[in-house]
C-alpha positions in Angstrom: 120.6 -8.1 64.8 122.6 -6.7 67.7 119.4 -5.6 69.4 117.9 -9.1 69.1 121.1 -10.7 70.4 121.1 -8.3 73.4 117.4 -9.0 74.2 118.1 -12.7 74.0 121.1 -12.4 76.3 119.2 -10.3 78.8 116.4 -12.8 78.8 118.8 -15.7 79.5 120.5 -13.7 82.3 117.2 -12.8 84.0 116.0 -16.5 83.7 119.2 -17.7 85.3 118.9 -15.1 88.1 115.3 -16.4 88.8 116.5 -20.0 88.9 119.3 -19.1 91.3 116.9 -17.1 93.6 114.5 -20.1 93.6 117.4 -22.5 94.5 118.4 -20.3 97.4 114.8 -20.3 98.7 114.6 -24.1 98.3 118.0 -24.8 99.9 117.9 -27.0 103.0 120.6 -25.9 105.5 122.5 -28.6 107.3 123.8 -27.7 110.8 125.7 -30.0 113.2 126.0 -28.6 116.7 128.6 -29.8 119.2 127.7 -29.8 122.9 130.3 -30.9 125.4 129.8 -28.8 128.6 128.0 -29.5 131.8 126.9 -25.8 131.9 123.1 -25.9 131.9 123.0 -22.3 130.7 124.7 -23.4 127.6 122.2 -26.2 127.2 119.3 -23.8 127.3 121.1 -21.4 125.0 121.6 -24.1 122.4 117.8 -25.0 122.6 117.2 -21.3 121.8 119.6 -21.4 118.9 117.7 -24.3 117.4 114.4 -22.5 117.8 116.0 -19.5 116.0 117.2 -21.7 113.1 113.7 -23.1 112.7 112.2 -19.6 112.7 114.6 -18.3 110.1 114.4 -21.3 107.9 111.1 -23.0 108.6 111.1 -26.5 107.1 114.5 -25.7 105.5 117.0 -26.7 108.2 118.3 -30.1 109.2 119.9 -30.1 112.6 122.0 -32.7 114.4 123.2 -32.1 118.0 126.2 -34.2 119.0 126.6 -34.5 122.7 129.7 -35.8 124.4 132.0 -35.3 127.4 130.6 -33.6 130.4 127.4 -32.6 128.5 126.1 -36.2 128.4 123.6 -35.5 131.3 121.8 -33.2 128.8 120.4 -36.4 127.2 120.0 -38.5 130.4 116.3 -38.7 131.2 116.7 -38.5 135.0 119.2 -35.7 134.9 118.2 -33.2 132.1 115.8 -30.3 132.8 115.1 -30.1 129.1 113.5 -33.4 128.4 110.3 -31.9 127.1 112.1 -29.6 124.7 114.3 -32.4 123.4 111.3 -34.7 122.8 109.4 -31.9 121.1 112.4 -30.9 118.8 113.0 -34.6 117.9 109.4 -34.7 116.7 110.2 -31.7 114.5 113.2 -33.5 113.0 116.1 -32.4 115.1 118.5 -35.3 115.8 120.1 -35.6 119.2 123.0 -38.1 119.3 124.9 -39.2 122.4 128.5 -40.3 122.1 128.8 -44.0 123.0 132.4 -43.5 124.1 131.3 -41.0 126.7 128.4 -43.2 127.7 130.8 -46.1 128.3 133.1 -43.7 130.3 130.3 -42.6 132.6 128.4 -45.9 132.8 125.4 -44.6 131.0 123.2 -47.2 129.2 121.0 -46.4 126.2 117.9 -47.1 128.2 118.9 -44.2 130.6 118.7 -41.7 127.7 115.7 -39.7 126.7 113.7 -42.2 124.6 113.9 -40.1 121.3 117.7 -39.8 121.6 120.0 -41.7 119.3 123.7 -42.5 119.7 126.8 -42.6 117.6 130.0 -44.6 118.3 132.2 -41.5 118.6 130.9 -37.9 119.0 134.0 -36.3 117.6 134.1 -38.7 114.6 130.5 -37.9 113.9 131.3 -34.1 113.9 134.1 -34.7 111.4 132.0 -36.9 109.1 129.2 -34.3 109.0 131.7 -31.6 108.2 133.2 -33.7 105.4 129.6 -34.1 104.0 129.3 -30.3 103.9 127.3 -29.6 107.1 127.9 -26.3 108.8 129.5 -26.7 112.2 128.5 -24.8 115.3 130.2 -25.1 118.6 127.8 -24.3 121.4 128.8 -22.4 124.4 129.9 -18.9 125.5 
């Protein structure tokens, strides 16, 4: 009887481990990235980080980039050197959001942004909300 109980217990434990392993493989990671610097080297580095996330977790990562402050030109069509990268990544599901508070401060209108870019009323509030929803936070920069 003890042997049968032990076998049943081992079976349940191994089944549970398989379920946990499958859940880890199916998990979609949620990452919100903050960009608020005019340093174009940081902009390029962040694009590289996004590519690396997508290599490590292909199809299993949701990424939102929140841009505010002096980084706003990253999303301005006539001022960014990364327009093609941003457009490509947007087609792959990455969300790029410009802070409307910053846009107002610098006189940037929505039509001046890269067409695939969205906006949020407040960049810092967006970062807080995403973290409250359980998103992992990554501050870009050096």
